[in-house]
C-alpha positions, 0 to 999 in steps of 0.5 A: 508496567504498562499493560494493553489489550493490544500492541501494534508494531509499525507506524505505517499506514497499515499499523496506523489503521490497525491501531484506529480500528482497535481503539475504535473497537474499544481496546487499550492500544499501544503503537510501537514504531522504530523511527517515526510514523510514516518512516517506511514505504507508506510515507512516500511521495506517489500515492496511486490508488489503482485497481487490478485489471478486471479480467480473471476476476477473483476474491482478492480483486473484489476485496481491493475493489471494495476497498478502493470504493470505500476508502473516499468515505474513510478519508472524509471521516478522518478529515471530519475528526482531525481537520486534516485533508489526506489529499484524496481525490478519484482523479481516474487514470489514463493509459496511453496505447501504442501497440495493437496488442494492448488495444486489442485487450480493450473490449474484454477489459471493458466487459470485465469492468462492467460486470465487476466494478460495481458497488451499491450506488456506483458503477465504473466502466473502462473506456477508450478515448481519443488520442488528444482527449487529454491533450494538455496532460498527455502528449497525443504523440505518445498515445498513437492509438488512443488511450484507456480511460479508468474512472475508478482509480484515485490519488492520495498524498501518503504523507498527509494521510499518515498525518491524518491517521496518526492525528486521529489515534494519538489521544486514544492510543500510546504512540511509542516512536523511536521504540524497536520491537524485539519479541513477544513472550505469549506465556507472560504477555511480556514485549522486548524492546531494543530501545525505548518503550520501557516494560510493556505487557500486551494481551496480543501483538499485531506485526504490521512493520512493512518489509521488516515484518518478515524478519520478525516472522522469520524469527518466530516460524523459521520461514522466510515469508517475504522480502523488500523491494525498493522503489524510488520516486520524485516530486517535480514543480510545474504549472499543470491543467485542471484535468490531471488524471494519473498517467500510467505507462509501462510501470511508471506513474505520474500523479499530480497532487496539486496544480503545481506539484506532481509525482513520478515514479517508481522503480522496482528494485529487487537488488539493493543495499541502502533502503534510503538512498537516492541515485540515477535509478529514477533517470529512465522513469523521469525521462519517460514521464517528460515524454508523456507529459508536456507540463513536465518537460522542463519541470524542476525536481523538487524532492526525491524519495526511496523506500522499501515495499513489502512483498510476501513470497506468496504475492498476496497480502497477509493478514490474520493469526501467525501462530496457532498457540500465541496472540500473534497477528500479522498485516502486510506484504500488500506491496503497492496496494496497501495504501488503498486496502489498509483500512479494510484489512484493519477492520476485518482483522480487529473484528476477528481479534475482538470476536476471538475467532478468525477474521471473516471477510478477508480473501482466503489467500491472505490467510497466514497459513497460506503463506506458511505453507507456500514458504514451507514448500519452497524450503522443502524443494530441492534446488539444482545449481547449474554448474558451468 
């Protein structure tokens, strides 16, 4: 019977980072993935790493800022170790301005970035640029009042990132792909699997299986801690200029990963049946991208993707010990920001596990008991049905 200090459930970017931090801390680790690493939402196409708006600064926004700044060094370390490039680049972001109300927000946002987007050796500030600042990339007519320029945003290639993370642990961690987690008996340490895996004992378990984590936690707590929101994206082939920051406009992203390949997405689908199906739901986003970005006007769609992202019921990510009386932990619920913060969440969570205490350095709103309380409150609240 294989015995481990820690079993990580889920082979997405969050689970891989938890496993990486655990082996670096000296733990004997297994990672269990129902399909293959990157099969879920973090193995997508888009890879936009964007900061929250700097106004209304909070502990969560500070944490995300620190993670965004620190990810550059982490991806370089991964490349040095594995020889694999994650496709990371701090390319910046442009946002076209067409409405005066949006333009009026500039000064307060600029001041907030000057105050809060500070690192020991770096500082970032939102700027207002002329309409034609990126003429070859963003159509001037699509930004009649100018563009906001955010120098903090970055991009990463999700699939290459997953490959680098997996390569960094595979010789130090048992990666059990095709093995679906079914349960954990904290009293005996016995791990149950639906298929594959064999008999496993673990001292602790971290649930990091994307939106499927919420089904696992509901079985343990009786509460619904979150849901899955489907998204779709496409990759187009086109010849693109040297300067190609992320374009963000009304929920749509354009992310050029190479001079010839560009990702566009993503949809936000609250109601869905097939998590992997692609359909014409991307049509409006793609049309919007073609209007904004001249090189994409006649670009051919090379690949499509669909996946489901995890969103907690309390909106913020969840990280920490889920059950007071059992060594069961959770790391997830980050929706669109997981790619940017997974490394820092994992570092703080594993530090707490190794030290046998609650994790430090995580926002208070990430604590599982906050999410459990929010879910319990929703469960206890009476629901009044409107009768037509």
